[in-house]
C-alpha positions in Angstrom: 5.4 -24.2 12.7 7.9 -22.0 14.6 8.6 -19.4 11.9 10.5 -17.1 14.3 13.2 -19.8 14.2 13.5 -19.4 10.4 13.8 -15.7 9.7 14.5 -16.1 6.0 11.4 -18.2 5.5 9.3 -15.8 7.5 10.4 -12.9 5.5 9.6 -14.7 2.2 6.2 -15.7 3.4 5.4 -12.2 4.7 6.4 -10.7 1.4 4.2 -13.2 -0.6 1.3 -12.6 1.8 1.5 -8.8 1.3 1.9 -9.1 -2.5 -1.0 -11.6 -2.8 0.9 -14.6 -4.3 0.4 -16.7 -1.1 -3.0 -18.3 -1.6 -5.3 -21.1 -0.6 -4.5 -23.2 2.6 -1.0 -21.7 2.8 -2.5 -18.2 3.1 -5.0 -19.3 5.7 -2.3 -21.0 7.8 -0.1 -17.8 7.6 -3.1 -15.7 8.8 -3.6 -18.0 11.7 0.0 -17.7 12.6 -0.3 -13.8 12.6 -3.0 -14.1 15.2 -0.9 -16.4 17.4 2.6 -14.8 17.0 3.6 -11.2 17.4 6.7 -11.8 15.4 4.8 -13.2 12.4 2.2 -10.4 12.7 5.0 -7.8 12.8 6.7 -9.2 9.7 3.3 -9.1 7.8 2.6 -5.5 8.8 6.1 -4.4 7.8 5.8 -5.8 4.3 2.3 -4.4 3.9 3.7 -1.0 4.9 6.5 -1.3 2.4 4.2 -2.1 -0.5 1.8 0.7 0.5 4.8 3.2 0.3 5.5 1.9 -3.2 2.0 2.7 -4.4 2.2 6.2 -2.9 5.4 6.9 -4.8 4.0 5.6 -8.1 3.0 8.6 -10.3 -0.2 8.5 -12.2 -0.2 8.1 -16.0 -2.6 9.4 -18.6 -3.2 8.1 -22.2 -1.8 10.4 -24.9 -4.4 12.9 -26.3 -4.0 11.3 -29.8 -5.5 8.1 -28.5 -8.7 9.8 -27.3 -8.9 11.7 -30.6 -8.7 8.5 -32.7 -11.3 6.8 -30.5 -13.7 9.7 -30.9 -13.2 9.6 -34.7 -14.0 5.9 -34.7 -17.1 6.4 -32.7 -18.3 9.3 -34.9 -17.7 7.2 -38.1 -19.6 4.3 -36.6 -22.6 6.6 -35.8 -22.6 8.1 -39.3 -22.5 4.6 -40.8 -25.4 3.4 -38.6 -27.5 6.5 -39.6 -26.8 5.8 -43.3 -27.9 2.2 -42.9 -31.1 3.3 -41.2 -31.9 5.7 -44.0 -31.3 3.1 -46.7 -33.4 0.6 -44.9 -36.4 3.0 -45.1 -35.8 3.6 -48.8 -35.1 0.0 -49.8 -38.7 -0.6 -50.7 -38.9 2.3 -53.1 -35.8 2.0 -55.1 -33.1 -0.4 -56.3 -29.7 0.0 -54.8 -27.2 1.7 -57.0 -23.5 1.0 -57.6 -22.7 4.3 -55.9 -24.5 3.2 -52.7 -22.4 0.1 -52.5 -19.3 2.1 -53.2 -20.1 4.6 -50.4 -20.8 1.8 -48.0 -17.5 0.2 -48.8 -15.7 3.5 -48.3 -17.3 4.0 -44.9 -16.3 0.5 -43.8 -12.8 1.0 -45.0 -12.5 4.3 -43.2 -13.9 2.8 -40.0 -11.5 -0.1 -40.2 -8.6 2.1 -40.8 -9.5 4.4 -37.9 -9.9 1.3 -35.6 -6.5 -0.1 -36.7 -4.8 3.3 -36.1 -6.4 3.7 -32.7 -5.4 0.2 -31.7 -1.8 0.7 -32.9 -1.6 4.0 -30.9 -3.1 2.3 -27.8 -0.6 -0.6 -28.0 2.3 1.8 -28.6 1.3 3.9 -25.6 0.9 0.8 -23.5 4.3 -0.5 -24.4 5.9 2.9 -23.5 4.0 3.1 -20.3 5.1 -0.5 -19.4 8.7 0.4 -20.0 8.4 3.5 -17.9 6.7 1.6 -15.1 9.3 -1.2 -15.2 12.0 1.5 -14.8 10.2 3.1 -11.9 9.7 -0.3 -10.2 13.4 -1.1 -10.6 14.2 2.3 -9.1 11.8 1.8 -6.2 13.2 -1.7 -5.6 16.7 -0.3 -5.4 15.5 2.3 -2.9 13.8 -0.4 -0.9 17.1 -2.4 -0.7 18.9 0.7 0.6 16.2 1.4 3.2 17.4 1.0 6.8 16.5 -2.4 8.2 14.8 -2.0 11.6 16.5 -4.1 14.3 13.7 -4.0 16.9 10.0 -4.4 16.4 6.9 -4.5 18.6 3.2 -4.8 18.0 1.3 -3.0 20.7 -2.2 -4.4 21.3 -5.2 -3.3 23.4 -6.9 -5.3 26.1 -8.8 -7.3 23.4 -5.5 -8.4 21.8 -6.3 -6.2 18.7 -3.1 -4.7 17.1 -3.2 -0.9 17.5 0.4 0.3 17.0 3.4 -1.0 15.1 6.7 0.1 16.6 10.1 -0.3 14.9 13.5 1.0 15.9 16.4 1.8 13.5 19.6 2.0 15.7 21.7 3.4 12.8 19.5 6.5 12.5 18.4 6.4 16.2 14.7 6.6 15.2 11.7 5.0 16.7 8.9 4.8 14.1 5.3 4.4 15.4 2.5 3.5 12.9 -1.1 3.4 13.9 -2.7 0.2 12.6 -5.9 0.5 14.7 -8.9 2.9 14.7 -8.1 4.6 18.1 -8.0 8.4 18.1 -7.3 10.4 21.2 -9.1 13.6 22.0 -7.4 16.9 21.1 -6.7 17.6 24.8 -5.0 14.3 25.3 -1.7 12.8 24.2 -0.4 9.3 23.8 3.0 8.7 25.6 5.4 5.8 24.9 7.0 4.0 27.8 9.9 1.5 28.1 9.0 -1.2 30.6 12.3 -2.2 32.1 12.7 -5.6 33.9 13.4 -3.7 37.1 12.6 -0.1 38.1 10.0 2.3 37.0 8.8 2.8 33.4 10.9 5.3 31.3 9.3 7.7 28.9 10.5 7.5 25.3 8.5 10.4 24.0 5.0 11.8 23.3 3.2 11.0 20.1 1.6 13.4 17.7 -1.8 12.8 16.0 -0.3 11.7 12.7 -0.7 8.1 11.4 3.0 7.6 11.4 5.2 9.4 13.9 9.0 9.3 14.7 10.8 9.7 18.0 14.6 10.0 18.6 16.1 7.3 20.8 19.5 5.7 21.5 19.9 2.0 21.2 20.8 1.9 24.9 17.2 3.1 25.5 15.6 0.0 24.0 18.3 -2.8 23.8 17.5 -4.2 27.2 13.8 -3.4 27.2 11.5 -6.4 27.0 8.2 -4.5 26.5 6.7 -1.2 25.5 3.5 0.5 26.6 1.4 3.5 25.6 -0.6 5.5 28.1 -3.2 8.2 27.6 -2.0 11.4 29.3 -2.8 15.1 29.4 -1.9 17.0 26.3 2.0 17.2 26.0 2.5 14.2 28.2 3.9 13.9 31.8 7.5 13.9 33.1 9.3 10.6 32.9 10.0 10.4 36.6 6.3 10.4 37.4 5.5 7.4 35.3 2.2 6.9 33.5 -0.6 8.8 35.2 -3.4 7.8 32.8 -4.7 4.4 31.6 -2.3 2.1 29.7 -4.1 1.6 26.3 -1.6 -0.6 24.4 1.3 -2.8 25.3 3.4 -5.5 23.7 6.8 -7.3 23.7 9.8 -5.6 22.0 11.6 -8.1 19.9 15.1 -7.8 18.3 14.8 -9.0 14.7 17.4 -11.2 13.0 15.9 -10.8 9.5 
């Protein structure tokens, strides 16, 4: 299946794969395509990154203090009731149960049941309120996602073993190259990773030096990447080397730069 010829279908499959709704044989086929096609692999990584950012923006929520108070009251009532039953079981052989004992037992059960019902009602109410709040936050995040700039260029840079190590996207509207580390490689403190544009003709051109963060942004014009078929990252002395010298260290990662039509 040539998914790169059907961008809309590729986008839907990548979204379903990231969310987890793509299952069974379809999921296994899609995973096989990610290993064979850089375009499919890039689409999957982009959607996984989007969903990860949603979870980072989602605030934590705690149950209301009243819920814990009611639950504690319920537990204490149950303990007292169990202790009372134990005492009565020991005395059952020496005396006949009185009407007051049955009345006390009935009162405990009614109290316990009422506490349980109240705690359940409070928990359900809190859950409904939390659900409404979460729905509103999801709608807001989805709106923000729709207004997020769509990258027009993407590249998956791999090492010599074809293992994806760096995801590169370019947003021409904001003139930003975004590099996200997806592998485990970590350079030494006295070394820097430098991004190079591999032109069809001529020497490589430096697009900037990366920091040590997992996600790093570089400024670039569309003319710097529009005619570039591939990108590469080399290991250089700390701070990088001048562009006119070209890479002086080993080239660690490289990959094709693709213009998206999604």
